[in-house]
C-alpha positions as CSV (number, residue, x, y, z in Angstrom):
1,X,-37.0,-42.2,-78.1
2,X,-38.1,-38.9,-76.6
3,X,-36.4,-35.7,-75.6
4,X,-37.6,-34.3,-72.3
5,X,-37.4,-30.6,-71.8
6,X,-35.6,-29.3,-68.8
7,X,-35.8,-25.7,-67.6
8,X,-32.7,-23.5,-68.0
9,X,-32.2,-23.3,-64.2
10,X,-32.5,-27.1,-63.7
11,X,-29.9,-29.8,-64.3
12,X,-30.6,-33.4,-65.3
13,X,-28.1,-36.2,-64.8
14,X,-28.1,-40.0,-65.2
15,X,-27.3,-41.7,-62.0
16,X,-25.6,-45.1,-62.0
17,X,-25.7,-47.3,-58.8
18,X,-22.9,-49.7,-58.5
19,X,-22.3,-52.4,-55.9
20,X,-19.9,-55.1,-54.6
21,X,-21.5,-58.2,-53.2
22,X,-18.3,-59.9,-52.1
23,X,-15.2,-58.6,-50.4
24,X,-12.5,-58.2,-53.0
25,X,-9.4,-60.4,-52.6
26,X,-6.8,-58.9,-50.4
27,X,-4.1,-57.0,-52.2
28,X,-1.5,-54.5,-51.0
29,X,-2.7,-51.0,-50.5
30,X,-0.8,-48.7,-52.8
31,X,1.7,-46.4,-51.2
32,X,0.7,-42.8,-50.7
33,X,2.1,-39.6,-49.1
34,X,-1.6,-38.9,-47.9
35,X,-3.3,-40.2,-44.8
36,X,-7.0,-41.1,-44.2
37,X,-8.0,-39.5,-40.9
38,X,-11.3,-40.3,-39.2
39,X,-13.3,-37.3,-38.1
40,X,-15.3,-38.1,-35.1
41,X,-18.5,-35.9,-35.1
42,X,-16.9,-33.2,-37.3
43,X,-17.9,-29.6,-36.9
44,X,-20.5,-28.7,-39.5
45,X,-18.5,-25.7,-40.9
46,X,-15.4,-27.7,-41.3
47,X,-17.2,-30.6,-42.9
48,X,-19.1,-28.2,-45.4
49,X,-15.9,-26.5,-46.3
50,X,-14.1,-29.7,-47.3
51,X,-17.3,-31.0,-49.0
52,X,-17.4,-27.9,-51.1
53,X,-13.7,-27.9,-51.9
54,X,-13.8,-31.5,-53.1
55,X,-17.3,-31.5,-54.6
56,X,-18.0,-28.0,-56.1
57,X,-16.3,-29.0,-59.4
58,X,-18.9,-31.8,-59.8
59,X,-21.8,-29.7,-58.4
60,X,-22.0,-31.5,-55.1
61,X,-24.4,-29.3,-53.1
62,X,-26.8,-31.4,-51.0
63,X,-24.9,-31.1,-47.8
64,X,-24.4,-27.4,-48.3
65,X,-28.2,-26.8,-48.4
66,X,-29.2,-29.3,-45.8
67,X,-30.6,-27.8,-42.5
68,X,-28.0,-27.8,-39.8
69,X,-29.9,-30.0,-37.4
70,X,-30.4,-32.7,-40.1
71,X,-26.8,-32.6,-41.1
72,X,-25.6,-32.6,-37.4
73,X,-27.8,-35.7,-36.8
74,X,-26.2,-37.5,-39.7
75,X,-22.6,-36.5,-38.8
76,X,-23.2,-37.4,-35.2
77,X,-24.7,-40.8,-35.9
78,X,-22.3,-43.5,-34.7
79,X,-23.0,-45.5,-37.9
80,X,-21.6,-42.8,-40.1
81,X,-17.9,-42.5,-40.6
82,X,-16.4,-39.4,-42.1
83,X,-12.7,-39.5,-43.1
84,X,-10.5,-36.6,-44.4
85,X,-7.6,-37.2,-46.7
86,X,-4.8,-35.1,-45.5
87,X,-1.4,-34.3,-47.1
88,X,1.9,-34.3,-45.2
89,X,1.3,-30.8,-44.0
90,X,-2.1,-31.8,-42.6
91,X,-4.1,-30.0,-45.3
92,X,-7.3,-31.7,-46.2
93,X,-7.4,-32.7,-49.8
94,X,-10.2,-35.3,-50.0
95,X,-13.0,-37.0,-48.2
96,X,-14.7,-40.3,-47.7
97,X,-18.1,-40.8,-46.0
98,X,-19.3,-44.3,-45.1
99,X,-22.9,-45.1,-44.1
100,X,-23.4,-48.2,-42.1
101,X,-27.0,-47.4,-41.0
102,X,-28.5,-50.2,-43.1
103,X,-27.7,-53.6,-41.6
104,X,-24.9,-55.7,-43.4
105,X,-24.6,-52.8,-46.0
106,X,-22.1,-50.0,-46.4
107,X,-22.9,-47.0,-48.7
108,X,-19.9,-45.0,-49.8
109,X,-21.9,-41.8,-49.6
110,X,-19.1,-39.5,-50.7
111,X,-15.7,-40.2,-52.1
112,X,-13.4,-37.7,-53.7
113,X,-10.2,-35.7,-53.9
114,X,-9.6,-32.1,-54.8
115,X,-9.5,-31.7,-58.6
116,X,-5.7,-30.9,-58.6
117,X,-5.0,-34.5,-57.6
118,X,-7.1,-36.2,-60.4
119,X,-5.3,-38.5,-62.7
120,X,-2.3,-39.1,-60.5
121,X,-3.2,-42.5,-59.1
122,X,-4.3,-41.3,-55.7
123,X,-7.8,-42.5,-56.3
124,X,-6.7,-46.1,-56.3
125,X,-5.0,-45.7,-52.9
126,X,-8.1,-43.9,-51.5
127,X,-10.4,-46.6,-52.8
128,X,-8.2,-49.4,-51.3
129,X,-8.3,-47.6,-47.9
130,X,-12.0,-47.0,-48.3
131,X,-12.9,-50.7,-49.1
132,X,-10.7,-51.8,-46.1
133,X,-12.9,-49.8,-43.9
134,X,-16.2,-50.6,-45.7
135,X,-15.8,-54.3,-45.5
136,X,-14.6,-54.2,-41.9
137,X,-18.0,-54.8,-40.2
138,X,-19.4,-58.1,-41.6
139,X,-20.8,-56.2,-44.5
140,X,-22.4,-58.2,-47.3
141,X,-22.9,-55.3,-49.8
142,X,-20.9,-52.2,-50.5
143,X,-22.5,-49.7,-52.8
144,X,-22.2,-46.2,-54.2
145,X,-23.5,-44.1,-57.0
146,X,-22.0,-41.7,-59.6
147,X,-23.6,-39.6,-62.2
148,X,-22.9,-37.9,-65.5
149,X,-22.0,-34.7,-63.7
150,X,-19.1,-36.4,-61.9
151,X,-15.6,-36.6,-63.2
152,X,-15.7,-38.2,-66.7
153,X,-13.6,-41.2,-65.5
154,X,-15.6,-41.9,-62.3
155,X,-17.8,-44.7,-63.7
156,X,-14.9,-46.5,-65.4
157,X,-12.8,-46.1,-62.2
158,X,-15.4,-47.7,-59.9
159,X,-15.9,-50.5,-62.4
160,X,-12.1,-51.1,-62.5
161,X,-12.1,-51.3,-58.7
162,X,-14.6,-54.2,-58.8
163,X,-18.0,-52.5,-58.6
164,X,-20.8,-53.7,-60.9
165,X,-23.5,-51.3,-62.2
166,X,-26.9,-52.5,-61.1
167,X,-29.3,-49.5,-61.8
168,X,-29.7,-46.3,-63.6
169,X,-32.0,-43.4,-62.8
170,X,-32.4,-39.8,-63.9
171,X,-32.2,-37.1,-61.4
172,X,-33.3,-33.5,-61.9
173,X,-32.6,-30.6,-59.5
174,X,-32.3,-26.8,-59.5
175,X,-28.8,-25.7,-60.6
176,X,-27.0,-24.8,-57.5
177,X,-25.1,-22.1,-59.3
178,X,-28.2,-20.1,-60.1
179,X,-29.4,-20.0,-56.5
180,X,-26.0,-19.0,-55.2
181,X,-25.3,-22.2,-53.3
182,X,-22.2,-22.7,-55.5
183,X,-20.3,-20.0,-57.3
184,X,-21.5,-19.4,-60.9
185,X,-18.0,-20.4,-62.2
186,X,-18.1,-23.8,-60.4
187,X,-18.1,-26.7,-62.9
188,X,-17.3,-24.8,-66.0
189,X,-17.6,-28.0,-68.0
190,X,-21.4,-28.0,-67.4
191,X,-23.0,-25.1,-69.3
192,X,-24.9,-22.5,-67.2
193,X,-28.0,-21.6,-69.0
194,X,-29.8,-19.3,-66.6
């Protein structure tokens, strides 16, 4: 056993990759007051605003620092599906991004709701809607990853939905709060050392 030092302005997280190799049995989609709305070629600013709103508490930052042409190419790809979760007033309160660029595979690249909705059962509805879309293209494998910086219940939630953990890796990256990508008070559950 060894402890590996990490600089104060760097974060380290354990990433768990999970997958489904078979479409789960059909079951009723839980009722919800929310809707999942497909965004065709979303505007970069709108996408980044929702991405930050959903992901800042968990230090999602990759799409915030990605060069605009690269992000535009991803969001404009016909094999990428971006969906916004909207409330009855049309306010966006969550997102799902599905990546079908690998044949017979769907990656759930991003999946989340704003923190105010955590623990209220909306995640089960959102995952049922997500899986209905993910398995809709002759897909043989649906996969995603989570990490120790995500919501503490994320790994258990994905396993309860039928995903199986298949790999663990360690990821390190500069803390996005020290560079100003995210506010310094984002993710207060993760100590800021720099």
